[in-house]
C-alpha positions as CSV (number, residue, x, y, z in Angstrom):
1,X,-9.8,10.9,-17.7
2,X,-6.5,9.7,-19.5
3,X,-3.3,10.0,-18.5
4,X,-0.5,11.1,-20.7
5,X,3.1,9.7,-18.9
6,X,5.6,12.6,-18.4
7,X,8.7,12.3,-19.6
8,X,10.4,12.3,-15.9
9,X,12.9,9.9,-14.7
10,X,12.5,8.0,-11.3
11,X,15.5,8.2,-9.2
12,X,17.2,4.8,-8.3
13,X,15.9,2.6,-5.7
14,X,17.4,3.5,-2.1
15,X,18.0,-0.1,-1.5
16,X,20.2,-0.6,-4.9
17,X,17.4,-2.7,-6.7
18,X,18.6,-1.2,-9.7
19,X,17.3,0.9,-12.6
20,X,16.6,-1.5,-15.1
21,X,13.4,-1.7,-17.1
22,X,12.0,-3.6,-14.0
23,X,13.1,-4.7,-11.0
24,X,12.1,-6.6,-7.7
25,X,12.9,-4.9,-4.1
26,X,12.5,-7.2,-1.6
27,X,10.6,-6.1,1.6
28,X,12.8,-7.3,3.9
29,X,16.0,-5.8,2.3
30,X,14.0,-2.3,2.1
31,X,12.4,-2.4,5.8
32,X,15.0,-4.4,7.2
33,X,16.0,-1.5,9.9
34,X,12.4,-0.6,9.9
35,X,10.0,1.3,7.9
36,X,10.9,4.8,8.2
37,X,13.4,5.2,5.7
38,X,11.1,3.3,3.3
39,X,8.5,5.8,4.1
40,X,11.4,9.0,3.8
41,X,12.1,7.7,0.0
42,X,8.3,8.1,-0.8
43,X,8.3,11.1,0.6
44,X,10.8,12.5,-1.6
45,X,9.8,10.8,-5.1
46,X,6.2,12.0,-4.3
47,X,7.2,15.6,-3.8
48,X,9.4,15.2,-6.8
49,X,6.2,13.9,-9.1
50,X,3.9,15.9,-11.5
51,X,1.7,13.0,-11.6
52,X,0.7,10.0,-8.6
53,X,-2.2,7.5,-9.4
54,X,-3.2,4.8,-7.1
55,X,-4.9,1.8,-7.5
56,X,-5.8,-0.2,-4.3
57,X,-8.2,-3.2,-3.7
58,X,-7.4,-4.8,0.0
59,X,-6.2,-1.3,2.0
60,X,-7.0,2.1,1.7
61,X,-4.0,4.0,0.5
62,X,-1.3,5.5,2.2
63,X,-1.8,8.9,1.1
64,X,-5.6,8.8,2.7
65,X,-5.0,6.7,5.6
66,X,-5.4,8.0,9.2
67,X,-1.9,7.7,11.6
68,X,-3.8,4.7,13.4
69,X,-4.7,2.9,10.4
70,X,-1.4,3.1,8.9
71,X,0.6,1.9,12.1
72,X,-1.7,-1.1,11.8
73,X,-0.8,-1.4,8.3
74,X,3.1,-1.3,9.4
75,X,2.4,-3.8,12.1
76,X,1.1,-6.2,10.2
77,X,3.2,-6.2,7.3
78,X,6.1,-6.8,9.7
79,X,4.8,-9.7,11.3
80,X,5.2,-12.5,8.2
81,X,8.6,-10.3,7.3
82,X,10.0,-10.9,10.7
83,X,11.3,-7.3,10.7
84,X,11.6,-4.9,13.1
85,X,8.5,-2.5,15.0
86,X,10.9,-0.4,16.6
87,X,10.4,2.4,14.5
88,X,6.8,2.1,13.6
89,X,6.2,5.7,15.1
90,X,8.3,7.6,13.3
91,X,7.4,5.8,10.2
92,X,3.6,6.9,10.7
93,X,4.7,10.3,11.3
94,X,6.8,10.2,8.0
95,X,3.4,8.9,6.2
96,X,1.5,11.2,7.2
97,X,3.8,14.1,6.1
98,X,3.4,12.2,2.6
99,X,0.0,13.6,2.6
100,X,1.1,17.3,2.5
101,X,1.7,16.1,-1.6
102,X,-2.2,16.5,-1.9
103,X,-2.5,20.4,-1.3
104,X,0.7,20.9,-3.4
105,X,0.3,22.8,-6.5
106,X,0.9,21.5,-9.9
107,X,0.2,17.9,-9.4
108,X,-2.0,15.5,-10.9
109,X,-3.3,13.3,-7.9
110,X,-5.6,10.4,-8.5
111,X,-6.7,7.6,-5.9
112,X,-8.7,4.3,-6.7
113,X,-9.7,2.4,-4.0
114,X,-12.3,-1.0,-4.1
115,X,-15.1,-0.9,-1.9
116,X,-13.5,-4.3,-0.6
117,X,-11.2,-2.6,1.2
118,X,-13.6,-1.5,3.3
119,X,-15.9,-4.6,3.3
120,X,-13.2,-6.8,4.6
121,X,-11.3,-4.4,6.8
122,X,-8.3,-5.7,8.8
123,X,-8.4,-2.9,11.5
124,X,-10.4,-3.1,14.2
125,X,-13.7,-0.9,14.0
126,X,-13.0,1.9,16.0
127,X,-10.1,2.9,13.6
128,X,-12.2,1.9,10.2
129,X,-14.8,4.9,11.8
130,X,-12.1,7.5,12.1
131,X,-10.3,6.1,8.5
132,X,-14.1,6.4,7.2
133,X,-14.0,10.2,7.9
134,X,-10.9,10.5,6.4
135,X,-11.9,9.1,3.5
136,X,-15.0,11.5,3.3
137,X,-13.2,14.6,3.8
138,X,-11.3,13.2,1.2
139,X,-14.1,13.4,-1.5
140,X,-14.6,16.7,-3.2
141,X,-11.8,18.5,-3.4
142,X,-10.1,20.1,-6.6
143,X,-6.7,18.9,-5.7
144,X,-7.5,15.1,-5.4
145,X,-9.6,13.0,-7.6
146,X,-10.6,9.9,-5.2
147,X,-13.4,7.3,-6.2
148,X,-14.5,4.3,-5.0
149,X,-15.2,0.8,-7.2
150,X,-18.2,-0.5,-5.8
151,X,-18.7,-4.2,-4.9
152,X,-21.1,-6.1,-7.1
153,X,-20.0,-4.2,-10.3
154,X,-19.2,-5.7,-13.3
155,X,-15.6,-4.7,-14.1
156,X,-14.0,-5.2,-17.8
157,X,-10.8,-6.8,-16.5
158,X,-9.2,-9.0,-14.0
159,X,-7.2,-6.7,-11.2
160,X,-4.8,-9.3,-9.9
161,X,-3.6,-7.1,-7.3
162,X,-3.4,-3.1,-6.8
163,X,-0.3,-0.8,-7.8
164,X,0.4,3.1,-8.0
165,X,1.7,4.8,-11.1
166,X,4.2,7.7,-10.0
167,X,4.9,9.7,-13.1
168,X,6.4,7.0,-15.3
169,X,7.2,4.3,-13.1
170,X,4.5,1.4,-11.8
171,X,4.9,0.2,-8.2
172,X,3.4,-3.1,-7.4
173,X,3.7,-4.8,-3.6
174,X,3.4,-8.4,-2.9
175,X,4.4,-9.8,0.5
176,X,7.6,-10.5,-0.3
177,X,8.8,-8.0,-2.8
178,X,8.0,-5.2,-4.4
179,X,8.2,-4.9,-8.2
180,X,8.9,-1.7,-10.4
181,X,8.3,-1.2,-13.6
182,X,9.9,1.1,-16.1
183,X,9.9,-0.4,-19.3
184,X,7.4,2.5,-21.2
185,X,5.0,-0.2,-23.4
186,X,4.8,-1.7,-19.6
187,X,3.7,1.1,-17.8
188,X,0.9,1.8,-21.1
189,X,-0.7,-1.2,-20.2
190,X,-1.2,-0.4,-16.6
191,X,-2.2,3.3,-17.4
192,X,-4.9,2.1,-19.8
193,X,-5.9,-0.4,-17.0
194,X,-5.8,2.2,-14.3
195,X,-8.0,4.8,-17.1
196,X,-10.9,1.8,-17.4
197,X,-11.0,1.3,-13.9
198,X,-11.4,4.6,-12.9
199,X,-14.5,5.2,-15.6
200,X,-16.1,2.4,-13.9
201,X,-15.9,3.6,-10.2
202,X,-18.3,5.7,-8.2
203,X,-17.1,9.3,-7.3
204,X,-18.9,12.5,-5.0
205,X,-22.1,11.6,-4.0
206,X,-21.9,8.0,-4.8
207,X,-18.6,7.7,-3.1
208,X,-20.0,9.4,0.0
209,X,-22.7,7.1,0.3
210,X,-20.8,3.9,-0.3
211,X,-18.6,5.5,2.9
212,X,-21.7,6.2,4.8
213,X,-23.2,2.9,4.0
214,X,-19.8,1.1,5.5
215,X,-20.0,3.4,8.7
216,X,-23.4,2.1,9.3
217,X,-22.4,-1.0,9.2
218,X,-19.5,-0.7,11.5
219,X,-21.9,1.0,14.0
220,X,-24.4,-2.1,14.1
221,X,-21.5,-4.7,14.5
């Protein structure tokens, strides 16, 4: 469904990356002392938000990750950045706390994930099995809208990478940086793209079928 951008303002980046129309926050600066602090910032921001939209193509969105899956995400991010892994257990705990927002009243939460995140997993099969169970539970509850963009479906636009829209700020992750876009015109572009991808994605029983087929392939391998 179309999304009307709320008028709330985003708090300053905890790492002093600025509050301009757009800003780059290098990951090495954000997680130089570990990942827990960065997750704490997300926890605070999402609790204050009224609207959260996730569009992810390469991994399961953080709000739906299991602890084991999240741990592998943090470890895989730390390796190329050369940052500390000493607080990963704490970071995982905070990421799990973030998921309480899924049950908070008065919020609009839409999570769109591409099936490619399941077809080419970077996590072991045992961890993916548990993660698929978690995603299956996410299909259906009225407080969270969850859809999957199937492999092979023709899409109207090239999606170069995933992104999140939290109230009126777009967050885009690259290998080395996080880009935050606050310019209303640019945010509107990402919102329109999210709307169009959302309309092409599967929900309900169709989404469950994708998850079940992925789980069956894991059992075979």
